[in-house]
N, C-alpha and C positions, 0 to 999 in steps of 0.2 A: 015680404019678399023684396029682394034687391032689384033695383033698376040700374040700367047702365050709366044713367046720369049721376048716380050716387057714387060712382067710382071714379077716381081721378085718372087722367092720362090713358096710358096703354091698358091699364087694368080693366077698363070698360070693355075694350075689344076682346081681351082674354076671356072675361067673364061671359060675354055674349057667345063666343065661340065654344067655350066649355059647356054652356047650358044648352046649346042646340045639338049637341052630340058630335060625332066625328064628321068632318067635312068630306066631300067627295074625293078630294085630293088625298086626304089621309087614308081613306079606305083604299083607293087606287094604289098608293104607295105600299100599303101592307100586303095587298094581293100581289103586287109586282114582286115584292121581296120574297114571298113564300113561293111563288112560282119560279123565280129565278134560282132559288136554292134547289128546287126539285129538278131543274133542268141543267144545272151546272155540270157539264161533261168535259172531260180532258182525256188525252190519249193514255192508255195504259202504261206506256213507257215512261210517263212522268210520275207514277205512283211510288209511294215509298214502302219498304218492307214492313209487314205487319198490318198494312191498311186493309180494311174490309171495303169491298167495292161491288157494284152491280153493273153488269155489262149493259150498256145503253144502246150501242149501235156498232155494226161491223161495216167498215168501209173497204171497198175493193171488190173486184169481180170474182165470183165463186167463192169468196171467203165465207159468206153466209152458210153455204152448204157444209163446207169442210169443218168449220168451227162447231156446227151443230152436230156433226158426226162424232166429234171427239167429246161433246158435252159441254162446250162453252158457247151456249146460245144466248140471245138477247134476253135479259131478265135474270140470268144466273148470277148468284152471289159468289164472289171469289176473293181470296186473300193472297196478297203478294207475300211470298215465302222468302224469296231471295232475289236480289238484283245485282248484276255484275256486268259492267260495261253497258251496252244497250239491251242486252237480253235479260230475261227474268224468268223466275219459276213462280207459278201461281197454283193455288190449291183450290179445289171445289169438292167439298165433302172429304173423302179420303183419298181422292185422286190428285196427283200433281202433274203439271204440264210445263215443260220448258219451251219458251217462246223466244224467237229471235227478235232483234231490235225492229226490223222492218214490219213484222207481223204485230208486235206490241204497239207500234205507233198507229196501226190502222184499226185497233180496237179502242172504241170510246167507252169510258166508264164514268160512273158517278159514285161519290162517297155515300155509304149507307149510314 
């Protein structure tokens, strides 16, 4: 078995770190990276055509109820079909919805 004294310079520290398994910092960084990807949300108005998205949150008073009534509730998977100016057309299943710029900016989505 190798000992750290048998390895020159920085190699000893690298060997020791590698033999002890991942450090708490490395595990924390990996956990943080995976959780930040899962929570990376942005306004629907910033999405590009063809992009598959999941509705993460609805900002604004009364918007929750109205969006749920038309079928665009939190957790719904949607695809941006067309974007022109600030407005866009999204598709959920076989249904398409035209949303104005103001409404699209208040819908937070995450890439699927």
